[in-house]
N, C-alpha and C positions, 0 to 999 in steps of 0.2 A: 480929565480922563487921557489916555494916552491913545496916540493912533493907531489902529490896528496894523499890524506886519503884513507888508505887501509879500506875496511872495513872487519870486524870481522864477524867468523862466517862461514857456509858452503855455497858453492854457490848454488843459486836459482834452479839450474838446477837439484842438487842432488833430490829434490823433489818436488811432483807436487800440487797442491793445496790443497787437502785433508791432507798434512803434511807427508804422507808417503814417503818412501825412494823408488826412482823409481828401481833403482839396486836391491833392496831387493825385490822389488813385482816380479820382471822377474825372479829372480833365483828361487822364490818358484814358480811361476805358471811353471817354468820346473819341478820342482820335481812332483808339481801336475799332469803335463802330463804325466810324466814318471810312475808315481804311474799307473796311468790309461790305459798308453799305452804303456807299456814295448817295447824297443827294436827297436827304431824310431832312424834313422841317426841325424847327425847333420843338414842336409840341410831340413829335415821332421820336425825336431825340431822348425828350424827356420820358417818355414810355418807354422807351428801352433800356434805358439805364435803369430806372424809378426813383426820378429825382424830381423835384417840384421843378417847374419851369421858369421860377424867376433866377433859381442856382445854376438851371442849365443858360438861361440868358447871359449871363453874368460871367460865366466860364466859357460859353463861346465868344464873346466879346473880347475876354482878356486873351484868346488863343488867336482870335483875329489880328488881334494888335500885334502878337509877334510874327502874324504870317503861318502859323501852324493849319489855321482852319480858314475858310472863305464862302462868303455866301453869295446867292445868285438875287440880285434884287428883283429881278421880274418874278422869280419863284418860290423867292423864302427858303429856297435849299440851300443845304450846307454840306460841303466838299471840303476835304483835306487840300491844305496850302501849301505853297513852294515851299517854305521852309522845313518842310517835313523830307522833301527831296533833297536838300542839302544836307540835313543831319543822316538820311540813310545812304547818300554817297558817300559822306564821312567814313560811315562802316564798312561798306563795300570796298573803299580804298587802301584799308587797313593791312590787308594781305596780298592785295594786288590780285587775287587769284580768279576773279569775274573776270578780270582785263585778259588776262592769260588763257581762263578757258573759252573765251568767245569765239576764236577761228576752229577750236576743236570741238565746241557744240555744234559750230555750223558745218564744218566737215561731216560728224558723225549723221547729222538729218540730214544730211544731202544723201549719205551712202546707205542709210535705212530707210528714208522716206519716210519717217516718225519723230516725233516732237522729243528733242535734245534738253536735259533739264542737267543743272547742276543743284547740290544741295547741300547744307552745312548742318551739323549739330547744334541745335540751340535748346539747352535744356534739355528737356523731355520729348523734343519732337524734331522733326527736320524742318529748315527753313530753308525755302526754295530763292535762291538769289540769282538766277541767271535762266536763260531758256532760248533755245533755236526753233522757233515754232516749224510743224511740218506744212506744205502747201496742201494738203488734203483737206476736204471739206470737214470730214468727221476726224476730230482730234483729240487728243489729252492736252488739257490747259492747265498750269500752276502758274500763274502770274508770280513774277518777284514779291516777296512777301509774305505769300502762302506758306502756312502752316501744316505740316500732317504728323499723324502718331507713329514713331519709330518702328513697330511690329507689324504697320499695316503697310507699307510702303517699299518701293524697292531700295530706294538710298537708305532709310531709315534701318531697313535688316541688314543693308552692306554694312554699316556703320557700327552696329551692333555687334556682327559676326567677325569683323575687324580691328574694331575699338578694345579698350584695356577691358580684362575682364569684369572688373568693379562695374564699369556703365552698365554692362548689360546686367549685373547682380543688381543694381540701384533701381533699375527700370522695372527689373521682375520685384523687388520688394515694396517699391513705391506706387506700383501702377496696377490696377486693375487691364487685364488684355481685353478692351473693348472690342465688342464684335458687332462689326460694320454691313458684314455680307454673310453667307453662310459657308465661306471659305476662309474667313478671318481665322488665325491662329489665336484662340482664346485661352490656352492653358502653357505654364511654363513648359512642360514636357515637350508640348508639339512646337513649341516655338526652339527649344532647346535642340530637337533633332534636326530641325530648318536653319539653325547655325552652324551645323556640322557639314549639312550639304551644300550650305554657301562656302563654309573655307576652304571644301576640297575640291567644288569645279572654278573657285575664284568670282562668280558674279550672284546675285541674289536675283530672284524670282516673285514678282508679285502676280499672283493668279487671280485676278479680281478677287483680291482680298480686303482691299478698300473701298473700291467701285465696282458694281457690277457691269459686265461688258468692257472693261479697261484690263489692260496689263502693263507691268513695267518690268522692265530689266535694268540691272544696276550693278555698279563695282565701284569699290574703294579707290581716292584719290589719297596717297599719303606725305607727310612731308619729309625732311632730311632727318628728322630723328624717326621715321619709321613711323609715326602716328597718325591712322587714318583719320583727316582733317576735313573730308567734305565726298560727296559722291556723285559719280555721273550714270545719268540714266537715260534710255529712251522710252517711250511712253506711246501708247495706242488703244485703239479698240481690238478685242480679243479676235474679230472674224479676220484681223490681220497679221497679228503677232500670234499664229498657230501654234501648239506645242512642239510643231514639227521645227519650227523655225527659231524655238529657245538657244540650243546650242548653239548654232551658228551665230545669233544678235549677241548671246553673252562672250562669243571670243572678241567678237567688234568692239562691244562696250568696252571690254577690260580693257582692252588695247588702247582706246581714246583714254580711260582714266591711269593707264599707264603711263601713257604720253603727257598727260598736265602733270602726275605724280613728278616726271622727270623735268619740266617746266619749274616744278616749285621745290626745285632741289631733292626730290625724294628718290 
């Protein structure tokens, strides 16, 4: 009797129908989870990502061997490891925008008294990559690595308004405009009208559209080709960023964004 023919290639179980590697997806899910919720135990990680503890144990220890995660022997809690910082730093070095933005963000924070932020387009969201925190006790806080929806953030709306038309259209076609507060722009017409206002005045205004009690004013940063590659913003509580201050703050933020655009060759 002849030997059965052995099929070449990886087992089908290693991939799902979309062609992604399941074990890699699970490991990346863990990294995302621990980045957002540090200090979880193995059983908590398993529960959050809906995987057996034995699977989670193997993946965590594989990631730990690479320095991607680490555990506290005393509490058995897991956290992001130093290797993730090295990867993130490599991403930051790619354009040099974070280094160039740092003194500009610091000056913007000192001038306005509010937290200054730098964000870039990351798929269908804004990725915050740098920040200069205000000294005020009550403040907005978007640590580097935080993502925010484009239609409900100052930088996101600035990037949509000044970016390529196909980016805005793809966002409208591919996403429901999720409501976060009663002020969120949840229809394409409302967002399109806001885009026109943003282009006319040169900056965007997030009027408590993502978080009640918080406002944000942002302006785009352009590269040497004239493409909007990032956004600069100031954010803070609504009682300090009143409607009467929006025009003045908008001019200051737009000037900071223009300074960074110049530094980037824009």
